[in-house]
C-alpha positions as CSV (number, residue, x, y, z in Angstrom):
1,M,-4.3,-16.7,-4.8
2,L,-3.3,-16.1,-1.1
3,A,0.4,-16.0,-1.9
4,A,-0.3,-13.5,-4.7
5,A,-2.4,-11.3,-2.4
6,E,0.3,-11.4,0.3
7,A,2.9,-10.4,-2.3
8,M,0.8,-7.5,-3.5
9,A,0.2,-6.4,0.1
10,Q,3.9,-5.9,0.5
11,C,4.1,-3.5,-2.5
12,T,2.8,-0.3,-1.0
13,T,4.1,3.2,-0.8
14,K,5.2,2.5,2.8
15,S,7.8,0.0,1.5
16,I,8.4,1.2,-2.0
17,P,10.2,4.6,-2.6
18,L,8.7,6.5,-5.5
19,P,10.1,9.4,-7.5
20,V,9.2,12.9,-6.4
21,A,6.5,14.7,-8.2
22,A,8.8,17.3,-9.6
23,L,10.6,14.7,-11.7
24,L,7.4,13.5,-13.2
25,T,6.1,16.9,-14.4
26,P,6.3,17.5,-18.2
27,P,9.3,19.6,-19.1
28,P,8.7,23.1,-20.4
29,E,8.6,23.6,-24.1
30,S,11.9,24.7,-25.6
31,K,11.7,28.0,-27.5
32,C,15.2,28.3,-29.1
33,A,14.2,29.1,-32.7
34,F,13.9,32.7,-33.9
35,Q,10.5,33.9,-34.8
36,I,11.7,34.9,-38.3
37,A,13.7,32.0,-39.9
38,S,16.1,32.7,-42.7
39,L,17.9,30.4,-45.1
40,N,21.0,32.7,-44.8
41,A,20.8,33.2,-41.1
42,A,23.4,35.5,-39.6
43,P,26.1,33.8,-37.4
44,S,24.7,35.6,-34.3
45,Q,21.3,33.9,-34.9
46,L,22.8,30.5,-35.4
47,D,25.0,31.0,-32.3
48,Y,22.0,31.9,-30.2
49,E,20.0,28.8,-31.2
50,R,23.1,26.6,-30.8
51,Q,23.6,27.8,-27.2
52,C,19.9,27.6,-26.4
53,H,19.6,24.0,-27.6
54,R,22.8,23.0,-25.8
55,D,21.6,24.5,-22.5
56,A,18.2,22.8,-22.9
57,G,19.9,19.5,-23.5
58,V,22.0,19.9,-20.4
59,I,18.9,20.5,-18.3
60,L,17.0,17.6,-19.8
61,R,19.9,15.2,-19.4
62,D,20.3,16.2,-15.8
63,R,16.6,15.7,-15.1
64,L,16.6,12.4,-17.0
65,L,19.6,11.1,-14.9
66,Q,17.9,12.1,-11.7
67,L,14.7,10.3,-12.7
68,Q,16.6,7.2,-13.8
69,A,18.4,7.0,-10.5
70,S,15.1,7.4,-8.5
71,V,13.3,4.8,-10.7
72,S,16.2,2.4,-10.2
73,E,15.7,2.6,-6.5
74,T,12.0,1.9,-7.0
75,V,12.6,-1.1,-9.2
76,K,15.1,-2.5,-6.7
77,A,12.6,-2.1,-3.8
78,I,9.9,-3.8,-5.8
79,N,12.0,-6.7,-6.8
80,R,13.2,-7.1,-3.2
81,A,9.8,-6.7,-1.4
82,C,7.4,-8.4,-3.9
83,P,9.2,-10.3,-6.7
84,A,6.0,-12.2,-7.5
85,A,4.2,-9.0,-8.5
86,V,6.6,-8.4,-11.3
87,S,7.1,-11.9,-12.6
88,T,5.1,-13.3,-15.5
89,A,3.8,-16.9,-15.6
90,G,3.7,-17.1,-19.4
91,P,4.7,-15.2,-22.5
92,G,1.3,-13.6,-22.8
93,S,0.7,-12.7,-19.2
94,R,1.3,-9.3,-17.7
95,P,2.9,-8.5,-14.3
96,S,0.8,-7.0,-11.5
97,I,3.2,-4.1,-11.3
98,P,4.7,-3.0,-14.7
99,L,8.3,-1.8,-14.6
100,P,10.0,0.5,-17.1
101,R,12.1,-1.1,-19.8
102,R,15.8,-1.4,-19.1
103,T,16.6,0.7,-22.1
104,L,14.8,3.6,-20.5
105,L,17.0,3.4,-17.5
106,T,20.3,3.5,-19.5
107,P,22.1,6.8,-18.9
108,P,22.3,8.9,-22.1
109,P,25.8,9.6,-23.4
110,D,27.4,13.0,-22.9
111,L,27.2,14.2,-26.5
112,D,29.9,16.5,-27.8
113,C,28.7,18.5,-30.8
114,T,31.8,20.6,-31.3
115,F,32.7,21.0,-35.0
116,K,36.2,19.8,-35.6
117,D,38.3,21.0,-38.6
118,S,40.7,18.8,-40.4
119,S,44.2,20.0,-39.6
120,D,45.7,18.7,-42.8
121,A,43.0,20.5,-44.9
122,A,43.5,23.7,-42.9
123,D,47.3,23.7,-43.4
124,S,47.2,23.0,-47.1
125,A,44.2,25.3,-48.0
126,P,44.9,28.8,-49.0
127,S,43.8,31.7,-46.9
128,P,40.0,32.2,-47.2
129,T,38.3,35.3,-48.4
130,P,36.1,37.3,-45.9
131,A,33.0,35.8,-47.5
132,Q,34.4,32.3,-47.3
133,A,35.4,32.9,-43.7
134,V,31.8,34.0,-42.9
135,A,30.4,30.9,-44.7
136,A,32.7,28.6,-42.8
137,V,31.6,30.1,-39.5
138,R,28.0,29.8,-40.5
139,M,28.5,26.2,-41.5
140,K,30.2,25.4,-38.2
141,L,27.5,27.1,-36.1
142,D,24.7,25.5,-38.1
143,Y,26.2,22.0,-37.7
144,E,26.5,22.4,-33.9
145,R,23.0,24.0,-33.7
146,Q,21.5,21.0,-35.5
147,C,23.5,18.5,-33.4
148,Y,22.3,20.1,-30.1
149,R,18.8,20.4,-31.3
150,H,18.6,16.7,-32.2
151,N,20.2,15.7,-28.9
152,E,17.5,17.8,-27.1
153,I,14.8,16.0,-29.0
154,I,16.3,12.6,-28.1
155,L,16.6,13.5,-24.4
156,L,13.1,14.9,-24.3
157,T,11.6,11.7,-25.9
158,G,13.5,9.5,-23.5
159,L,12.4,11.6,-20.5
160,E,8.7,11.5,-21.6
161,Q,8.8,7.8,-22.2
162,L,10.3,7.1,-18.8
163,Q,7.8,9.4,-17.1
164,A,4.9,7.6,-18.8
165,A,6.3,4.1,-17.8
166,V,7.0,5.0,-14.2
167,G,3.5,6.6,-14.0
168,E,2.1,3.1,-14.7
169,T,4.3,1.7,-11.9
170,I,3.1,4.3,-9.5
171,K,-0.5,3.7,-10.4
172,A,-0.2,0.0,-9.6
173,V,1.6,0.6,-6.3
174,S,-0.9,3.2,-5.3
175,G,-3.7,0.8,-6.1
176,N,-2.1,-1.7,-3.7
177,D,-2.4,1.0,-1.0
178,R,-6.1,1.2,-1.5
179,S,-6.4,-2.6,-1.5
180,A,-4.4,-2.9,1.7
181,A,-6.4,-0.2,3.4
182,S,-9.7,-1.9,2.4
183,A,-8.5,-5.3,3.6
184,A,-7.4,-3.8,6.9
185,K,-10.9,-2.3,7.4
186,Q,-12.7,-5.5,6.6
187,Q,-10.4,-7.9,8.5
188,P,-11.4,-6.8,12.1
189,V,-15.1,-6.9,11.1
190,A,-14.8,-10.4,9.8
191,K,-13.0,-11.5,13.0
192,Q,-15.5,-9.9,15.3
193,Q,-18.6,-11.1,13.6
194,P,-18.5,-14.6,14.9
195,A,-17.8,-13.3,18.5
196,A,-20.8,-11.0,18.1
197,K,-22.9,-13.9,17.0
198,Q,-21.7,-15.9,19.9
199,Q,-22.5,-13.1,22.4
200,S,-26.0,-12.7,21.1
201,A,-26.6,-16.4,21.1
202,A,-25.3,-16.6,24.7
203,A,-27.5,-13.7,25.7
204,T,-30.5,-15.3,24.3
205,Q,-29.7,-18.7,25.8
206,Q,-28.6,-17.4,29.2
207,P,-32.2,-16.6,30.5
208,L,-33.3,-20.0,29.4
209,A,-30.3,-21.7,31.1
210,T,-31.0,-19.9,34.4
211,Q,-34.8,-20.4,34.3
212,Q,-34.6,-24.0,33.2
213,P,-33.1,-25.4,36.4
214,L,-35.6,-23.4,38.5
215,A,-38.5,-24.8,36.6
216,M,-37.1,-28.3,36.9
217,Q,-36.4,-27.9,40.6
218,Q,-39.9,-26.6,41.6
219,P,-41.7,-30.0,41.1
220,A,-38.8,-31.7,42.9
221,A,-39.2,-29.3,45.9
222,M,-42.9,-29.8,45.9
223,E,-42.5,-33.6,45.8
224,E,-40.0,-33.4,48.7
225,R,-42.3,-31.6,51.1
226,P,-44.6,-34.5,51.9
227,N,-41.7,-36.8,52.3
228,D,-39.9,-34.3,54.6
229,R,-43.1,-33.9,56.7
230,A,-43.5,-37.7,56.9
231,S,-39.8,-38.1,57.9
232,R,-40.2,-35.3,60.5
233,I,-43.3,-37.0,61.9
234,Q,-41.5,-40.3,62.1
235,E,-38.4,-38.8,63.6
236,A,-40.2,-36.4,66.1
237,P,-42.6,-38.3,68.4
238,C,-45.1,-36.5,70.3
239,A,-43.6,-34.7,73.3
240,A,-46.9,-33.9,75.1
241,F,-50.6,-34.9,75.0
242,S,-53.7,-33.0,75.9
243,R,-57.1,-34.8,75.9
244,G,-55.5,-37.6,73.8
245,R,-54.1,-35.2,71.2
246,C,-50.4,-34.4,70.6
247,V,-49.8,-30.8,71.4
248,G,-46.1,-30.6,70.9
249,R,-43.5,-32.3,68.8
250,D,-39.7,-31.6,68.7
251,P,-37.1,-33.7,66.9
252,D,-34.5,-32.7,69.5
253,A,-34.2,-35.4,72.2
254,R,-32.8,-32.9,74.7
255,V,-35.9,-30.8,74.4
256,R,-38.1,-33.8,74.8
257,S,-36.3,-34.9,77.9
258,M,-36.6,-31.4,79.4
259,M,-40.3,-31.4,78.7
260,S,-40.8,-34.8,80.2
261,H,-38.8,-33.8,83.2
262,D,-40.9,-30.6,83.8
263,S,-44.1,-32.6,83.4
264,E,-43.0,-34.9,86.2
């Protein structure tokens, strides 16, 4: 559990580069079709739709390539910083950070929808009539229009699927940011709590510790006073008498000798 938590702590936006928000916004809806459709559309209408679908496909392909390149850097960073977060222990388990499928990161082919005539058929065929020539142009333009339109649909589907997949990856990485921030806030409190308890305990015990020796020393001092007085009486004989009573005592022998010398 601790190893998994440490692995997840490494997968944050500080260490994992994420795609920019512009690449994750839904693409605008393509409006290449004429409002009034016709089975026998004029070549100009078909040509307009053909070019519109082709340009839309170019924009979508460029955007998909940019997103694929950005997501590839994200996947590399995740595999390098926290490989345990993307590994699965069993066939039914899910990784902590889901990654897009490899097929979604495969660059799309550069499709060429240009209609190609057969040179042998063109050389052997007789000269077409004006109506046949118009029909041939319409067929060519319609083929290319349908080809570019389907290519646009394929690119749009691939872009939307990749955006949805990388959205789940970003959600998991952003969730690690919140978990790391919450753990960082709780960690100092957990470390300081025992110290606070020790300080409060020391504060409550300190007056008792300072008062206890004084209380214990007071009886000892009271017991020593009689002994000290007795020792002083024994060590300091009477230096002078008056009417049979001792009127002065001094433990210093020099003072007693001076007093006895003065009395003489």
